[in-house]
C-alpha positions in Angstrom: -34.4 8.6 11.2 -35.6 5.6 13.2 -35.9 6.4 16.9 -34.7 3.5 19.1 -34.9 5.4 22.4 -36.9 3.8 25.1 -37.9 5.6 28.3 -36.4 3.3 30.9 -34.8 -0.1 31.6 -38.2 -1.7 32.1 -39.2 -0.9 28.5 -35.7 -1.9 27.3 -36.1 -5.4 28.7 -39.6 -6.1 27.4 -39.8 -9.6 26.0 -37.2 -11.1 28.3 -38.3 -14.6 29.4 -37.2 -17.6 31.4 -34.8 -19.9 29.6 -33.4 -17.3 27.2 -29.7 -16.8 26.3 -28.2 -13.4 27.1 -24.9 -11.7 26.1 -23.6 -9.2 28.6 -20.7 -6.9 27.8 -17.9 -5.8 30.1 -14.5 -7.0 31.3 -14.4 -7.8 35.1 -16.5 -4.9 36.4 -15.5 -2.5 33.7 -18.2 -1.5 31.2 -20.8 -3.9 32.5 -24.5 -3.1 31.8 -25.3 -2.3 35.5 -28.9 -1.2 34.9 -29.9 -4.2 32.8 -28.4 -6.6 35.3 -30.2 -4.9 38.2 -33.5 -5.2 36.2 -32.9 -8.9 35.4 -32.5 -9.4 39.1 -35.6 -7.5 39.9 -37.9 -9.3 37.4 -36.6 -12.6 38.6 -36.0 -14.2 35.2 -34.7 -17.8 35.7 -32.9 -20.7 33.9 -31.0 -18.3 31.7 -27.7 -18.9 29.8 -25.3 -16.0 30.2 -22.5 -15.3 27.7 -20.0 -13.0 29.4 -16.2 -12.9 29.7 -16.5 -12.7 33.5 -19.1 -13.8 36.1 -18.9 -10.6 38.2 -18.1 -10.7 41.9 -20.1 -12.1 44.7 -22.2 -9.0 45.4 -22.1 -7.2 42.1 -22.5 -7.6 38.4 -23.6 -11.1 37.3 -22.8 -12.3 40.8 -26.2 -10.9 41.8 -27.9 -13.2 39.3 -25.8 -16.1 40.6 -26.8 -15.4 44.2 -30.5 -15.7 43.2 -29.9 -18.9 41.3 -31.2 -17.3 38.1 -28.4 -18.5 35.8 -28.6 -22.1 34.5 -25.4 -21.9 32.4 -22.4 -19.6 32.2 -20.3 -19.4 29.0 -17.2 -17.5 30.1 -13.5 -17.1 29.9 -12.3 -15.9 33.3 -14.3 -16.6 36.5 -11.7 -16.4 39.3 -13.2 -13.6 41.3 -16.5 -15.1 42.3 -16.7 -17.5 45.2 -20.4 -18.3 44.6 -19.7 -19.1 41.0 -17.0 -21.6 42.2 -19.3 -23.1 44.7 -22.2 -23.6 42.2 -19.8 -25.0 39.6 -18.1 -27.5 41.9 -21.5 -28.7 43.4 -23.0 -29.2 39.9 -25.7 -26.6 40.4 -24.3 -24.5 37.5 -23.5 -25.6 34.0 -20.2 -24.0 32.9 -18.6 -23.8 29.4 -15.1 -22.3 29.7 -14.0 -20.7 26.4 -10.6 -19.2 25.5 -10.9 -15.4 25.7 -10.1 -14.7 22.1 -12.4 -17.4 20.9 -15.2 -16.0 23.1 -14.7 -12.6 21.6 -14.6 -13.9 18.0 -17.8 -16.1 18.6 -19.6 -12.8 19.4 -18.1 -11.0 16.4 -18.9 -13.9 14.1 -22.6 -13.7 15.2 -22.5 -9.9 14.7 -21.1 -10.3 11.1 -23.5 -13.1 10.2 -20.8 -15.8 10.0 -22.1 -19.2 11.2 -18.6 -20.5 12.3 -14.9 -20.0 12.0 -11.6 -21.9 12.4 -9.2 -21.1 15.2 -6.0 -22.8 16.5 -6.9 -22.0 20.1 -7.8 -25.1 22.1 -6.7 -27.7 19.6 -5.6 -30.8 21.4 -7.4 -29.9 24.6 -10.8 -30.5 26.1 -12.0 -27.3 24.3 -11.8 -29.2 21.0 -13.6 -32.3 22.1 -16.5 -33.2 19.8 -15.7 -30.4 17.4 -14.6 -30.5 13.8 -10.9 -30.0 13.2 -9.0 -29.2 10.0 -5.5 -28.6 8.9 -4.4 -25.4 7.1 -0.8 -24.9 6.0 0.4 -27.6 8.3 -1.4 -26.3 11.4 -4.5 -27.7 13.1 -7.6 -25.6 13.7 -10.9 -26.1 15.6 -14.2 -25.2 14.0 -16.1 -22.9 16.5 -19.8 -22.0 15.9 -20.9 -18.4 16.3 -23.0 -17.7 19.4 -26.8 -17.6 19.2 -28.5 -15.3 21.8 -31.9 -13.7 22.4 -30.7 -10.5 23.9 -27.3 -8.6 24.1 -27.0 -6.1 26.9 -24.2 -3.6 26.4 -22.9 -0.5 28.1 -21.6 2.6 26.3 -20.4 6.1 27.2 -22.5 8.0 24.8 -25.2 7.2 22.3 -28.0 8.9 20.3 -31.6 8.1 19.6 -30.6 6.2 16.4 -28.5 3.8 18.4 -25.1 5.0 17.4 -22.6 4.3 20.2 -19.3 5.6 21.5 -17.4 3.5 24.1 -14.9 5.0 26.5 -11.6 3.5 27.6 -11.5 -0.2 28.4 -15.3 -0.6 28.0 -14.3 -1.2 24.4 -13.8 -4.8 25.4 -16.6 -7.2 24.6 -19.3 -4.5 24.3 -18.7 -3.6 20.6 -18.5 -7.3 19.5 -21.9 -8.1 21.2 -23.8 -5.3 19.4 -25.9 -6.9 16.8 -24.8 -10.4 17.8 -28.2 -11.3 19.3 -31.8 -11.0 18.1 -32.2 -7.8 20.2 -29.4 -5.6 21.3 -30.1 -3.3 24.3 -27.7 -0.5 24.9 -27.5 1.5 28.1 -25.5 4.7 28.0 -24.2 7.3 30.4 -25.3 10.1 28.2 -28.0 10.0 25.5 -27.9 12.8 23.0 -30.1 13.9 20.0 -29.3 12.5 16.6 -26.6 14.5 14.9 -24.8 15.6 18.0 -22.2 12.8 17.8 -19.2 13.2 15.6 -19.5 10.5 13.0 -15.8 10.0 13.1 -16.0 9.1 16.8 -18.8 6.5 16.5 -17.6 3.0 17.3 -20.9 1.1 16.6 -23.5 2.3 14.1 -27.1 2.2 15.1 -28.0 -0.6 12.7 -26.6 -3.0 15.3 -28.8 -1.7 18.1 -32.6 -2.1 18.6 -33.1 -0.3 21.9 -31.2 2.4 23.7 -31.8 4.2 27.1 -29.9 6.4 29.5 -28.7 4.5 32.5 -28.4 5.9 36.0 -26.6 5.5 39.3 -23.6 3.8 37.9 -21.3 2.5 40.7 -18.4 1.6 38.4 -16.7 -0.6 41.0 -13.1 -1.6 40.8 -12.6 -5.4 40.8 -9.1 -5.4 42.2 -7.5 -2.3 43.6 -3.6 -2.4 43.9 -1.8 0.6 45.4 1.8 1.1 46.3 2.8 1.9 49.9 3.6 5.5 50.7 7.2 6.1 51.4 
């Protein structure tokens, strides 16, 4: 059995360089690779392109990379919770490619499966389709969307083993599974790293073939992006 376990986040991010393209899993602040993001901030990698559904918040998640001006381009779907993102986008400091959420997920999954592109009706007749090939199927127009190309994918799972098999918990099963294997190197950080054979094969969401490096993360904050509570009666 191939052992994909690395000792820490520093080893997991070996080979990261300026100008690369990264995929980062998570939805809002749920299921984000906190340790990998913190290490990217620490090493100061710059001029990177980030593919992520969200851009974090001002002082957490990808917002930390934005604060340090480490991101050259964001490819995202929803970015409404980050004031610094808005400021950089409106000032022209940050390149932004807004993508329909389902299309963004499928562009990851297509890369994972080895498909170079796919047709989708989402975005036809809008700015999203400008400059892209369109085609009619059964009387409906579709847009040809290329799969993503990325150097690293950073994902966060609940449990994993040394072979790279992963189990996701709750709503962390958002963009994380689709990004596994969708880049040249997939790095998985997990809350609990167990020996091979300890995971129930019927519970595994992503097999280790899609993961190149795995390590046990630490000190997860698991912040809540928006907390809504009812008033006590």
